[in-house]
VEXNUVEX-832693 format. One record per residue (C-alpha): x, y, z; residue in one letter. Coordinates in steps of 0.25 Angstrom, whole numbers, padded with zeros to 4 digits, always signed. Layout:
N
XYZA...
***
This chain:
779
-0364+0354+0688M-0353+0364+0691K-0351+0369+0705F-0339+0377+0704T-0334+0391+0698D-0320+0387+0694G-0311+0380+0703Y-0312+0388+0716W-0326+0393+0717R-0340+0386+0718L-0352+0391+0709R-0362+0400+0716S-0372+0393+0724G-0363+0380+0726V-0360+0376+0740E-0351+0363+0741P-0349+0353+0752Q-0336+0345+0750Y-0332+0333+0758P-0320+0338+0766V-0315+0325+0771H-0319+0311+0776V-0325+0312+0790R-0330+0298+0791D-0329+0284+0784V-0340+0273+0785E-0335+0259+0780V-0344+0248+0776K-0341+0235+0768S-0346+0240+0755D-0345+0256+0756R-0337+0267+0761L-0344+0280+0766T-0336+0293+0770V-0342+0305+0776Y-0336+0318+0772A-0340+0331+0778P-0340+0344+0771A-0331+0351+0781K-0319+0346+0789R-0323+0339+0802V-0313+0341+0813A-0323+0340+0825S-0337+0335+0828R-0342+0349+0827G-0337+0350+0813D-0348+0339+0809T-0359+0349+0811L-0366+0357+0799N-0358+0351+0788M-0362+0342+0776P-0356+0327+0775L-0355+0320+0762L-0356+0305+0762T-0348+0297+0752V-0350+0282+0751Q-0342+0272+0742C-0348+0259+0737T-0344+0249+0726A-0354+0245+0716P-0344+0237+0708A-0329+0234+0709P-0321+0246+0704D-0333+0255+0707V-0335+0264+0718I-0348+0272+0721A-0347+0285+0728V-0359+0291+0734R-0359+0305+0740V-0370+0309+0749T-0373+0323+0754R-0388+0321+0759Y-0393+0307+0759A-0408+0310+0762G-0412+0312+0748G-0423+0303+0742V-0416+0294+0731D-0426+0295+0720R-0418+0288+0709G-0416+0284+0698P-0402+0277+0700H-0393+0272+0690F-0392+0256+0691R-0379+0252+0696I-0375+0237+0695E-0367+0234+0708T-0357+0223+0707D-0357+0213+0719P-0342+0211+0716A-0339+0224+0722A-0332+0223+0736S-0328+0236+0740P-0317+0238+0751K-0316+0250+0761V-0303+0253+0768T-0299+0265+0777R-0285+0270+0781D-0280+0283+0786E-0280+0289+0772E-0292+0284+0765Y-0306+0277+0766A-0306+0268+0754T-0317+0261+0746F-0313+0251+0736T-0320+0244+0725S-0312+0235+0716G-0300+0243+0712E-0307+0256+0715L-0305+0264+0728S-0312+0276+0733A-0303+0283+0744R-0308+0294+0753F-0296+0302+0760A-0298+0302+0775L-0289+0314+0776G-0293+0329+0778D-0298+0331+0764E-0309+0324+0755W-0303+0315+0744R-0309+0303+0737L-0300+0295+0728E-0304+0284+0719F-0292+0275+0716A-0289+0262+0708A-0278+0255+0701G-0268+0262+0711G-0272+0276+0708R-0282+0287+0711V-0292+0287+0700L-0299+0300+0704T-0302+0308+0717T-0313+0316+0723S-0304+0327+0730P-0308+0338+0739R-0320+0346+0735K-0323+0337+0724A-0335+0330+0731L-0346+0340+0735A-0360+0342+0739A-0364+0355+0733L-0376+0364+0736A-0380+0373+0724T-0391+0382+0719D-0395+0370+0710D-0396+0360+0722G-0386+0350+0729H-0376+0342+0721F-0365+0332+0724L-0352+0333+0716R-0340+0325+0715E-0327+0328+0707Q-0317+0317+0703L-0303+0321+0699E-0298+0319+0685L-0283+0315+0683G-0275+0322+0673V-0279+0318+0659G-0291+0310+0664E-0302+0310+0654T-0317+0307+0657V-0327+0300+0648Y-0342+0296+0648G-0354+0304+0655L-0363+0298+0644G-0365+0301+0629E-0358+0315+0628R-0355+0321+0615F-0344+0330+0618G-0329+0326+0620P-0328+0312+0625L-0318+0316+0636V-0327+0323+0646K-0316+0331+0653N-0320+0346+0653G-0335+0343+0652Q-0347+0345+0660T-0357+0334+0659V-0371+0334+0664D-0377+0321+0665V-0392+0324+0660W-0398+0317+0648N-0402+0327+0637A-0407+0326+0623D-0396+0335+0618G-0391+0329+0605G-0376+0326+0604T-0370+0340+0602S-0371+0345+0617S-0367+0342+0631E-0380+0335+0633Q-0381+0320+0632A-0392+0309+0630Y-0384+0299+0638K-0378+0305+0651N-0370+0295+0660V-0364+0300+0673P-0352+0291+0671F-0338+0294+0666Y-0325+0287+0664V-0311+0293+0665T-0298+0289+0660S-0293+0288+0674G-0299+0274+0675G-0312+0276+0682Y-0326+0281+0679G-0337+0288+0687V-0352+0286+0687F-0361+0296+0694V-0372+0287+0699N-0383+0297+0697D-0393+0297+0686P-0397+0312+0688G-0389+0324+0683P-0375+0323+0685V-0365+0334+0681S-0351+0330+0677F-0340+0341+0676E-0328+0333+0670V-0315+0340+0672G-0323+0353+0670S-0328+0360+0682E-0316+0354+0689A-0306+0351+0678V-0299+0340+0686S-0311+0333+0690R-0324+0326+0686V-0336+0332+0693Q-0349+0326+0694F-0361+0331+0702S-0376+0327+0705V-0387+0335+0711P-0392+0330+0725G-0385+0324+0737Q-0379+0311+0733V-0369+0308+0722L-0364+0294+0718E-0353+0291+0709Y-0346+0278+0705L-0331+0277+0702V-0328+0266+0692V-0314+0261+0691Y-0309+0256+0678G-0297+0257+0676P-0300+0257+0661T-0312+0265+0655P-0317+0252+0650K-0317+0246+0664E-0324+0258+0669V-0335+0256+0659L-0336+0241+0662R-0338+0244+0677K-0347+0256+0675Y-0356+0248+0665T-0356+0237+0675A-0362+0247+0685L-0372+0254+0676T-0375+0243+0666G-0369+0236+0654R-0376+0238+0640P-0384+0227+0635A-0379+0221+0622L-0387+0226+0610P-0391+0216+0600P-0381+0214+0588A-0392+0219+0578W-0391+0233+0584S-0377+0235+0580F-0381+0236+0565G-0386+0248+0558L-0399+0255+0563W-0406+0264+0553L-0417+0274+0558S-0428+0281+0552T-0422+0294+0558S-0430+0303+0566F-0440+0313+0559T-0439+0307+0545T-0451+0301+0538N-0452+0286+0537Y-0462+0275+0536D-0460+0260+0533E-0458+0263+0519A-0447+0272+0522T-0441+0263+0532V-0441+0251+0523T-0435+0259+0512A-0423+0263+0520I-0421+0249+0526V-0422+0243+0512D-0412+0253+0506E-0402+0250+0517M-0403+0236+0513A-0402+0239+0498E-0389+0247+0501R-0383+0236+0509D-0384+0243+0522L-0386+0233+0534P-0397+0238+0543L-0400+0232+0557S-0410+0241+0564V-0421+0251+0559F-0425+0262+0568H-0438+0269+0568F-0437+0283+0574D-0447+0292+0581T-0458+0293+0570F-0461+0278+0570W-0471+0284+0580M-0481+0295+0577R-0477+0309+0579E-0481+0315+0593F-0483+0301+0598H-0469+0297+0603W-0469+0288+0610C-0481+0280+0608D-0474+0268+0602F-0484+0267+0591E-0480+0267+0576W-0485+0278+0568D-0497+0271+0561P-0496+0280+0548E-0481+0278+0546T-0480+0264+0551F-0493+0257+0549P-0487+0243+0551D-0476+0244+0561P-0476+0229+0564A-0475+0225+0549G-0464+0236+0546M-0455+0231+0558I-0457+0217+0553A-0453+0221+0539R-0441+0228+0543L-0437+0217+0552K-0438+0208+0540A-0427+0216+0534K-0418+0212+0546G-0420+0225+0554L-0422+0228+0569R-0431+0239+0572I-0429+0251+0582C-0439+0261+0586L-0438+0275+0592W-0444+0278+0606I-0443+0287+0617N-0448+0288+0632P-0458+0300+0629Y-0473+0299+0627I-0479+0310+0618A-0492+0315+0623Q-0499+0311+0610R-0494+0296+0612S-0505+0288+0618K-0495+0283+0628L-0495+0296+0634F-0509+0295+0640A-0506+0280+0643E-0493+0283+0650G-0498+0296+0658A-0510+0288+0663A-0502+0277+0668A-0491+0286+0674G-0480+0281+0665Y-0476+0295+0661L-0467+0305+0669V-0474+0315+0676T-0472+0329+0683Y-0473+0329+0698P-0488+0333+0697N-0491+0321+0689G-0492+0327+0675D-0485+0319+0664V-0472+0326+0661W-0473+0331+0646Q-0466+0340+0636W-0466+0342+0621D-0451+0340+0618L-0450+0329+0609W-0465+0325+0609Q-0477+0333+0612A-0481+0331+0626G-0472+0319+0628M-0471+0312+0642A-0460+0303+0648L-0462+0288+0651V-0458+0286+0666D-0449+0274+0666F-0447+0274+0681T-0462+0268+0681N-0461+0253+0678P-0475+0253+0672Q-0471+0265+0663A-0459+0257+0658R-0467+0245+0655A-0477+0253+0648W-0467+0260+0639Y-0460+0246+0637Q-0474+0240+0633S-0475+0250+0621K-0461+0247+0616L-0464+0232+0617K-0475+0233+0607A-0465+0238+0597L-0455+0227+0600L-0466+0217+0597D-0467+0224+0584L-0453+0220+0581G-0445+0233+0586V-0431+0229+0591D-0426+0242+0597A-0429+0256+0602F-0422+0269+0601K-0425+0275+0615T-0423+0289+0611D-0424+0301+0621F-0424+0299+0636G-0417+0312+0639E-0428+0322+0641R-0432+0318+0655I-0438+0329+0664P-0434+0331+0678T-0447+0338+0683D-0455+0325+0684V-0458+0313+0693V-0455+0299+0690W-0463+0286+0694Y-0452+0281+0702D-0449+0294+0709G-0435+0296+0702S-0428+0309+0703D-0431+0317+0690P-0417+0322+0688A-0411+0308+0690R-0421+0302+0681M-0418+0312+0669H-0405+0304+0665N-0410+0290+0670Y-0423+0290+0662Y-0416+0286+0650T-0411+0273+0657H-0425+0269+0661L-0430+0272+0647Y-0420+0264+0639N-0420+0253+0650E-0435+0251+0648A-0434+0250+0633V-0421+0241+0633F-0427+0232+0643E-0439+0230+0635L-0431+0227+0622L-0423+0217+0630R-0435+0210+0636E-0442+0210+0622H-0431+0207+0613R-0422+0199+0622G-0408+0201+0629D-0398+0207+0619G-0408+0212+0609E-0412+0225+0616A-0406+0238+0610V-0410+0253+0611L-0406+0265+0604F-0406+0275+0616A-0402+0289+0616R-0402+0293+0631S-0395+0286+0643A-0388+0287+0656T-0379+0278+0665A-0384+0264+0663G-0390+0266+0650G-0379+0258+0643Q-0387+0246+0646Q-0397+0249+0636F-0390+0251+0622P-0389+0257+0612V-0388+0272+0614H-0386+0282+0603W-0380+0296+0603G-0393+0304+0600G-0395+0316+0591D-0382+0320+0584C-0381+0330+0573E-0377+0325+0559S-0363+0330+0559T-0349+0326+0561F-0348+0333+0574P-0360+0326+0579S-0354+0313+0574M-0342+0316+0583A-0352+0319+0595E-0358+0306+0593S-0345+0299+0594V-0342+0306+0607R-0355+0303+0613G-0354+0288+0610G-0340+0287+0616L-0344+0295+0628S-0356+0286+0630L-0347+0274+0629A-0339+0279+0640M-0352+0280+0648S-0354+0265+0648G-0363+0264+0635F-0359+0252+0626G-0367+0255+0614F-0370+0268+0606W-0374+0273+0593S-0377+0286+0586H-0385+0292+0574D-0376+0289+0561I-0375+0302+0554G-0381+0310+0565G-0395+0313+0569F-0399+0328+0568E-0399+0333+0553G-0394+0325+0541T-0380+0322+0540P-0371+0325+0529D-0367+0313+0521P-0353+0313+0526A-0357+0314+0541V-0367+0303+0539F-0357+0294+0532T-0346+0297+0541R-0355+0294+0553W-0359+0280+0548I-0346+0273+0551P-0346+0279+0565F-0361+0274+0567G-0358+0260+0562L-0345+0259+0571L-0353+0262+0583S-0360+0252+0592S-0374+0255+0585H-0377+0262+0572S-0389+0270+0568R-0393+0278+0556L-0403+0289+0562H-0406+0303+0560G-0416+0314+0563S-0423+0320+0550G-0416+0312+0539S-0414+0297+0536Y-0400+0291+0539R-0400+0281+0528V-0386+0282+0521P-0390+0283+0507W-0395+0297+0510L-0381+0301+0513F-0374+0295+0501G-0368+0282+0495D-0356+0284+0504E-0365+0283+0517A-0372+0271+0512V-0358+0264+0509T-0352+0268+0522V-0365+0263+0530L-0364+0250+0523R-0349+0248+0526E-0350+0251+0541Y-0363+0244+0543T-0357+0232+0538R-0344+0234+0545L-0351+0235+0558K-0358+0222+0555A-0345+0215+0553R-0340+0221+0566L-0351+0216+0574M-0343+0204+0580P-0334+0215+0586Y-0344+0225+0589L-0354+0216+0596Y-0342+0211+0604G-0340+0225+0608A-0355+0226+0611A-0354+0214+0620V-0342+0220+0627T-0351+0233+0630A-0362+0224+0635H-0353+0216+0644R-0343+0226+0649E-0349+0240+0646G-0337+0244+0637V-0344+0251+0625P-0343+0247+0610V-0339+0261+0606M-0327+0266+0615R-0320+0279+0616P-0305+0277+0613M-0302+0281+0628A-0310+0269+0632L-0302+0259+0624E-0289+0266+0625F-0288+0272+0639P-0273+0272+0639D-0271+0280+0627D-0273+0295+0631P-0275+0299+0616A-0288+0292+0617C-0294+0299+0628A-0301+0310+0620H-0304+0303+0608L-0319+0304+0604D-0320+0303+0589R-0316+0289+0588Q-0319+0276+0596Y-0317+0261+0598M-0328+0252+0593L-0326+0241+0603G-0312+0239+0607D-0305+0237+0594S-0310+0246+0583I-0308+0261+0583L-0318+0270+0575V-0315+0285+0572A-0327+0291+0565P-0324+0302+0555V-0330+0316+0557F-0328+0323+0544S-0333+0322+0530A-0319+0322+0524A-0315+0311+0533G-0303+0317+0540D-0302+0311+0554T-0292+0309+0565A-0292+0297+0575F-0283+0291+0586Y-0277+0277+0586L-0272+0271+0599P-0259+0263+0598A-0258+0252+0588G-0260+0248+0574R-0275+0250+0571W-0281+0244+0559T-0293+0250+0550D-0304+0240+0551L-0308+0241+0537R-0296+0245+0529S-0285+0238+0537G-0276+0250+0538E-0268+0251+0550V-0266+0264+0558L-0256+0265+0570T-0258+0272+0583G-0257+0279+0592P-0260+0291+0585G-0270+0300+0577W-0273+0296+0563V-0279+0307+0554R-0284+0303+0540R-0296+0305+0531R-0307+0294+0530Y-0316+0292+0518G-0331+0294+0520I-0334+0280+0524G-0321+0278+0532D-0316+0280+0546L-0306+0274+0556P-0310+0260+0561V-0298+0254+0566L-0295+0241+0574V-0287+0242+0586R-0274+0234+0586P-0275+0220+0592G-0289+0219+0590S-0298+0207+0584V-0311+0212+0577I-0322+0202+0575A-0329+0204+0562L-0342+0197+0558G-0345+0190+0545A-0357+0199+0542H-0359+0213+0538D-0374+0214+0536D-0379+0214+0550R-0374+0216+0564P-0380+0203+0570S-0374+0190+0565Y-0366+0178+0570D-0353+0186+0573Y-0344+0174+0575A-0348+0167+0562D-0337+0171+0552G-0331+0181+0562V-0318+0188+0558T-0308+0191+0568L-0300+0202+0563R-0287+0204+0571A-0279+0217+0571Y-0264+0220+0575E-0264+0208+0584L-0254+0210+0596H-0244+0198+0598D-0247+0190+0610G-0261+0196+0612V-0274+0189+0611G-0287+0195+0607V-0301+0189+0610T-0313+0192+0602V-0327+0187+0607E-0337+0187+0595V-0351+0188+0600P-0364+0183+0595T-0375+0193+0591P-0380+0191+0605Q-0367+0195+0612G-0363+0181+0616R-0349+0175+0613P-0349+0169+0599A-0334+0166+0598G-0321+0171+0604T-0308+0173+0597F-0294+0175+0602T-0284+0180+0593V-0269+0180+0597R-0257+0184+0590R-0244+0177+0594S-0232+0182+0586G-0236+0178+0571T-0248+0170+0575D-0262+0174+0576V-0271+0164+0584E-0286+0165+0584V-0294+0156+0593R-0309+0155+0592R-0319+0151+0603G-0334+0150+0603G-0344+0147+0592S-0339+0140+0579A-0340+0149+0567A-0330+0153+0555P-0321+0164+0559W-0310+0172+0553R-0297+0179+0557V-0292+0192+0550Q-0278+0198+0553L-0279+0213+0550A-0267+0218+0543G-0261+0204+0540V-0260+0201+0525D-0254+0187+0526T-0251+0176+0536V-0241+0165+0537A-0251+0154+0540A-0265+0151+0546V-0267+0139+0556D-0282+0135+0554A-0291+0144+0546G-0288+0149+0532R-0285+0162+0526L-0296+0169+0519A-0298+0182+0510S-0303+0194+0518P-0316+0200+0513S-0322+0214+0514A-0323+0223+0522P-0310+0218+0528F-0303+0213+0516A-0290+0220+0519D-0290+0215+0534G-0279+0205+0533G-0278+0190+0533V-0291+0182+0536L-0291+0168+0541V-0304+0160+0541E-0308+0150+0552A-0318+0139+0551D-0329+0138+0562A-0321+0126+0568D-0308+0133+0569L-0305+0138+0583E-0291+0143+0580Q-0283+0150+0569V-0269+0154+0569I-0263+0164+0559V-0248+0164+0557H-0243+0178+0553L-0230+0180+0545H-0219+0183+0554S
***
């Protein structure tokens, strides 16, 4: 929310109260509280008839400081609240001298100036990260109510990222962002996944700990500051010190929750019925069989909305005319090696028999007068399940459990954004604060049921809405995008913005959702889709099977589906990292290369894991430009070497795009290309690229359950490349990209490379009992 009229004036109706200076300091072992009056106090009489702001610092974790600003403390705290995991290792220190009262957590300090002017500095690593200067913090009375506002200074050239899945420029400087979930597609400033957390290139992040409406003005209202404000009398924000963006994400996700590890099978290709298309078991079976006949590996089949009867969403019952034998159909599909996903939402249409059942039991959200909240948007007379009621949650889960008992493996948890604010909740939650938070309760209820029913490590959603903490329940997809190249670019930006908001896994509708894509759009979108953490073919009114878009689309889908399967030891390793550390699988260039200023604004390319650069092509002709950081980068498929730093401009064929391996990397490639889940260590190929002399690279190959299967250390010393294996015994291989011949091999044996990496360099095979191979290069 904007409060000023330019730099000098306030908007009409705005009355501010600014802390002028620190009047008093209260020190306890675990907190520092300062009292800051809104006018200067020179004598006792000056303390009369003036506001006093209370600012308290605590430490939920090392390198994290929570700042809580209170104007009036007497309001009822109705919730809900984000869940913050505190770290018992936090041992803050409080000091005071003539100049500052300082609260320190780990390497991060909050310093309150004790002079004549208000100033709060956040410092770490021997420098000031950001500052709340004079007239930055404020309590504001407006025609729209009371607000608390903070402004934190930005340094020259400092860039801001995050704030959820946003489809505009990746760098948020110059933008106004309202944290308020909405079903607005991917082509506006609205977003399905709003997260009140941002990361800056200055070495820190800021999380506004408020699930309600938070407004951010990022270098916009005050161009040298990030402003954030909330309605009410209390504002709490957490400053998270890095110093790198990755460290900020690690520490932020430790506070708000790390993502669960999705099952390995979920990384394969998902195919949907699409939304409004006509389909029955015969249609589904024909599509699945033709995928197999065309040699297109398929992992998951998804039934969208009309698996249920029209006007009945959601009653969780199969349409008996279209699907008379759902149990038999699911068994027949699973016999083909498929997993099954069903579309659901948290709304109960009036025609559903669950409406009367839920209303009678008090499981549906009501108006203050007790009437069930209803409207006709989406479904006629639809109501909303009240997940703040534990019995309603269990009731909803019981309906889903019956579907799991049929053999369903996953749910697409659609919607969750259209949450009213003129209602009452079972637990008394504040309606405005519940609007964004509702999706968390919804997805949590479904995810926890899947985990309980399918087992730990087997739960996976395809969720659209989220807020802070929602990253714990993967996977999320980008929502309703148009079937155009500009919308494809919107999707890239949205995914990268979400990654900078702490979400480790993300997907999108290949080819776009709205409309039917041109064959060039569909075919160009395929590599981007398969080189994402999760990959789904889905649309609105038309099928997304590739043969409807031409033979080239079929060929490209086959190539990249199989490439992704071969990459699974590498990709699932990145997934394990996301699960353990909170560093996403798909990463903005600025996250992986924070010291390269040319990467700051890049939002048409990304890193897949820490070693593979992907640059989707956004034109039918294939003309594109992408940036390479320093070093010799190798094309994953062709072996061509390109040298950075600098921009590369070229034209790519319809099934081609830049997929480049970072110098100094070792990529683990699997032995299978027909499925995403297999024994990754058995026959794994360690493909080494531009190894640096004297540097060792360690690669942990996981099992499909995410446990370590084998650990390999690759080190170049002069003209020798040494590979050591630890872990399970299985045959393995080493390939030196760009190396055509070698002088000799100690242990192991030279072999002939095969497709799709036939031109990838010298290949050395090692038997299961070999723990070390040394390759001697020509001097």
